C-alpha positions in Angstrom: -79.5 -8.3 101.3 -77.4 -5.1 101.3 -77.7 -2.3 98.5 -74.2 -2.9 97.6 -74.5 -6.5 97.0 -77.3 -6.2 94.9 -75.9 -3.2 92.9 -73.0 -5.3 92.3 -74.9 -8.4 91.2 -77.3 -6.1 89.1 -74.1 -4.7 87.1 -72.4 -7.8 86.7 -75.8 -9.7 85.2 -76.0 -6.3 82.8 -72.7 -6.4 81.6 -72.4 -10.2 80.9 -76.0 -11.6 80.8 -78.0 -8.7 79.5 -80.7 -11.1 78.1 -81.5 -11.9 81.8 -81.1 -8.6 83.0 -83.4 -7.1 80.9 -86.0 -10.1 81.8 -85.5 -9.4 85.6 -86.6 -5.8 85.0 -89.9 -6.9 84.2 -90.2 -8.7 87.6 -91.6 -7.0 90.9 -89.1 -4.6 92.6 -88.8 -6.6 95.6 -88.0 -9.6 93.9 -85.1 -8.1 91.5 -82.3 -8.5 94.3 -82.8 -12.2 94.5 -83.1 -12.5 90.6 -79.9 -10.4 90.3 -78.2 -12.7 92.7 -79.1 -15.7 91.0 -78.2 -14.9 87.7 -74.9 -13.3 88.8 -74.1 -16.4 90.4 -74.6 -18.3 87.2 -72.3 -15.6 85.4 -69.5 -16.4 88.0 -69.6 -20.1 87.5 -70.3 -20.0 83.9 -67.1 -18.0 83.0 -64.6 -20.0 85.6 -63.2 -21.5 82.4 -62.3 -18.0 81.1 -60.3 -17.1 84.5 -58.2 -20.2 84.9 -55.2 -21.6 83.6 -55.7 -25.2 83.8 -58.9 -27.5 84.7 -58.0 -28.2 88.2 -57.8 -24.7 89.2 -61.4 -24.4 87.7 -62.6 -27.3 89.9 -61.3 -25.5 93.2 -63.1 -22.6 92.3 -66.3 -24.2 91.8 -65.5 -26.1 94.9 -65.3 -23.0 96.9 -69.1 -22.1 95.8 -70.3 -25.5 97.1 -68.6 -25.0 100.2 -69.8 -21.5 100.5 -73.4 -22.9 99.7 -73.0 -25.3 103.1 -70.9 -22.9 105.1 -67.5 -24.5 104.7 -65.6 -22.2 102.7 -62.4 -20.7 104.2 -62.2 -16.7 104.8 -65.4 -14.6 104.9 -67.8 -15.6 102.0 -69.8 -12.7 102.3 -66.9 -10.6 101.4 -67.8 -11.8 98.2 -71.0 -9.6 97.0 -72.6 -12.4 94.7 -72.0 -15.1 97.6 -73.6 -12.7 100.1 -76.5 -11.8 97.8 -76.9 -15.3 96.7 -76.9 -16.9 100.4 -79.5 -14.3 101.4 -81.8 -15.1 98.2 -81.5 -18.8 99.3 -82.7 -18.0 102.8 -85.5 -15.5 101.9 -87.1 -17.9 99.2 -85.8 -21.5 100.7 -84.2 -21.9 97.6 -83.2 -25.8 97.3 -79.3 -26.1 97.7 -79.4 -29.1 96.0 -80.4 -27.6 92.5 -77.0 -25.2 93.0 -74.9 -28.3 93.9 -76.2 -30.2 90.5 -75.5 -27.1 88.5 -71.9 -26.8 90.0 -71.5 -30.4 89.0 -72.7 -29.7 85.6 -70.0 -27.1 85.1 -67.2 -29.3 85.6 -67.8 -29.9 82.1 -67.0 -26.3 80.8 -63.4 -26.9 82.5 -62.3 -29.9 80.1 -62.5 -30.6 76.1 -64.2 -33.7 76.5 -66.8 -34.4 74.1 -70.5 -34.4 74.4 -71.6 -38.1 74.4 -75.2 -37.6 73.2 -78.1 -35.6 72.8 -79.6 -37.1 76.0 -76.5 -35.9 77.7 -76.8 -32.4 76.3 -80.2 -32.3 77.3 -79.3 -33.1 80.9 -76.7 -30.6 80.9 -78.8 -27.8 79.8 -81.8 -29.0 82.5 -79.1 -28.9 85.2 -78.0 -25.2 84.3 -80.2 -23.2 82.2 -83.5 -25.0 83.1 -82.5 -24.9 86.9 -81.9 -21.0 86.6 -85.5 -20.6 85.5 -87.0 -23.2 87.8 -85.3 -21.3 90.9 -86.5 -17.9 89.4 -89.7 -19.4 89.4 -89.6 -20.1 93.3 -88.4 -16.3 93.9 -91.2 -14.8 91.7 -94.1 -16.9 92.5 -93.0 -19.4 95.2 -94.8 -22.1 93.6 -93.2 -25.6 93.1 -95.9 -27.0 90.9 -95.5 -29.6 88.1 -96.5 -27.0 85.1 -93.5 -24.7 85.9 -91.4 -27.5 86.3 -92.1 -28.8 82.8 -92.0 -25.5 81.6 -88.9 -24.7 82.7 -87.4 -27.8 81.6 -88.1 -27.3 77.8 -87.2 -23.5 77.9 -84.0 -24.1 79.6 -82.7 -26.5 76.9 -84.4 -24.3 74.2 -82.2 -21.3 75.4 -79.1 -23.3 76.2 -78.9 -25.2 73.1 -79.5 -21.8 71.2 -76.7 -20.1 73.1 -74.3 -23.0 72.6 -75.1 -22.8 68.8 -74.4 -19.1 69.1 -71.1 -19.5 70.9 -70.0 -22.4 68.5 -67.5 -20.1 66.8 -65.7 -19.4 70.5 -65.9 -22.7 71.9 -64.2 -24.2 68.7 -61.4 -21.8 68.8 -60.3 -23.3 72.2 -61.2 -26.7 71.4 -64.6 -27.4 73.0 -67.3 -29.3 71.7 -70.9 -29.3 72.9 -72.1 -30.9 69.7 -73.2 -34.6 70.9 -71.2 -37.2 69.4 -74.1 -39.3 68.3 -75.3 -36.0 66.0 -71.9 -36.0 64.7 -71.5 -39.5 63.8 -74.9 -39.6 62.3 -73.2 -37.1 59.7 -69.9 -38.8 59.5 -68.2 -36.5 61.6 -65.9 -36.6 64.7 -65.1 -34.3 67.5 -61.9 -33.0 65.9 -63.7 -31.9 62.9 -66.2 -29.9 65.0 -63.2 -28.1 66.2 -61.0 -28.0 62.9 -62.3 -24.5 62.0 -62.9 -26.0 58.5 -66.5 -25.9 57.6 -68.4 -28.4 55.1 -72.2 -29.3 54.3 -71.7 -32.1 56.8 -71.0 -29.9 59.8 -73.6 -27.3 58.7 -76.3 -30.4 58.8 -74.8 -31.2 62.2 -75.5 -27.9 63.6 -78.9 -27.6 61.9 -79.9 -30.9 63.9 -79.2 -29.0 67.0 -81.2 -26.3 65.8 -83.8 -28.7 65.5 -83.6 -29.8 68.8 -83.6 -26.3 70.2 -87.0 -25.5 68.4 -88.4 -28.7 69.4 -87.8 -27.7 73.0 -88.9 -24.1 72.2 -92.2 -25.3 71.0 -92.9 -27.7 74.1 -92.2 -24.8 76.3 -94.7 -22.8 74.7 -97.1 -25.5 75.2 -96.5 -26.0 78.6 -96.9 -22.1 79.8 -100.7 -22.5 79.7 -100.3 -24.0 83.2 -98.1 -21.6 84.4 -98.7 -18.7 87.0 -98.5 -15.4 85.3 -96.3 -14.3 88.0 -93.6 -16.4 86.6 -93.4 -14.3 83.0 -90.1 -12.7 83.8 -88.6 -16.2 84.3 -89.3 -17.3 80.7 -88.9 -14.1 78.8 -85.5 -15.0 77.5 -87.2 -18.0 75.6 -88.7 -15.4 73.5 -85.3 -14.5 71.9 -84.8 -18.5 70.6 -86.7 -18.1 67.4 -84.8 -15.2 65.9 -81.5 -16.5 66.9 -82.2 -19.8 65.2 -83.2 -18.2 62.0 -80.3 -16.1 61.8 -77.9 -19.1 62.6 -79.8 -21.1 60.2 -78.6 -18.7 57.6 -75.1 -18.7 58.7 -73.0 -20.1 55.7 -69.8 -20.4 58.0 -70.2 -21.6 61.6 -66.7 -20.6 62.7 -67.5 -17.1 61.9 -68.5 -15.1 65.1 -72.5 -15.0 65.3 -74.2 -11.5 65.3 -76.9 -11.7 67.8 -78.1 -8.1 66.9 -78.2 -4.9 68.9 -79.2 -4.6 72.3 -81.7 -2.4 71.6 -83.3 -4.9 69.2 -83.0 -7.5 71.7 -84.6 -5.4 74.4 -87.5 -4.7 72.0 -88.0 -8.3 71.3 -88.4 -8.9 75.1 -90.6 -6.2 75.6 -93.1 -7.3 72.8 -92.8 -10.9 74.3 -93.9 -9.7 77.5 -97.2 -8.6 76.1 -97.6 -11.6 73.6 -96.7 -14.1 76.2 -98.9 -12.9 79.1 -101.9 -14.6 77.4 -100.1 -18.2 77.3 -100.0 -17.9 81.1 -102.7 -19.1 83.7 -104.1 -15.7 85.1 
């Protein structure tokens, strides 16, 4: 993995996914390039919608990444520094390509304005994206593919992803996207259109509150599962520590369509540092 590719990936993650960037800094220096590559890849594919004018163009971009992973993409794949770094990481740590294909398939949902059918579907989406990233990071950090790590990653990824979707609710609703599951909306007498209308109501706040409860449930389950996880995997799970504070601030928001203030970068850095001390005893030494 070239230093130029690594520097590019690190800068991309630092600028657009700072929580994971700071967490990656807690990893051993020799593992950071692979983590930066993994998270830079996620930045690239999670922001495809921002760069396209229609869903079909987005699908073409995601397909390019699929083909790059199997060596079928047109042109010099390694001219793309993120692709080059990712392919090196996959080879160096024997990362399963199937996990990347599933992540890319899940990201197709982001390109359209379809409704999220159910809580189960949302958990599946989060599992194939956020949880998969944590699982892949553990393979870089410790090389273990044990059941405890998989269980903890599954719950941690859902908790972190759902919290992130709640934070991004104003942005998504403005462009007609709705990640709030239909079964939650219907339970409160709401439709998908209500969730993207820009009009707040007690029912909508209650529906979003239900999503917060879902995130907290998975947060608690992740903490319980960490007791069987190798301490070497700590950096992969550090972003989980930001979930309670974000959910607390989200629960106090009166207008869910107003932009969410996630706190200062320094404050989030401090919370991750503190978590690196507090969470360590929860891991298996």
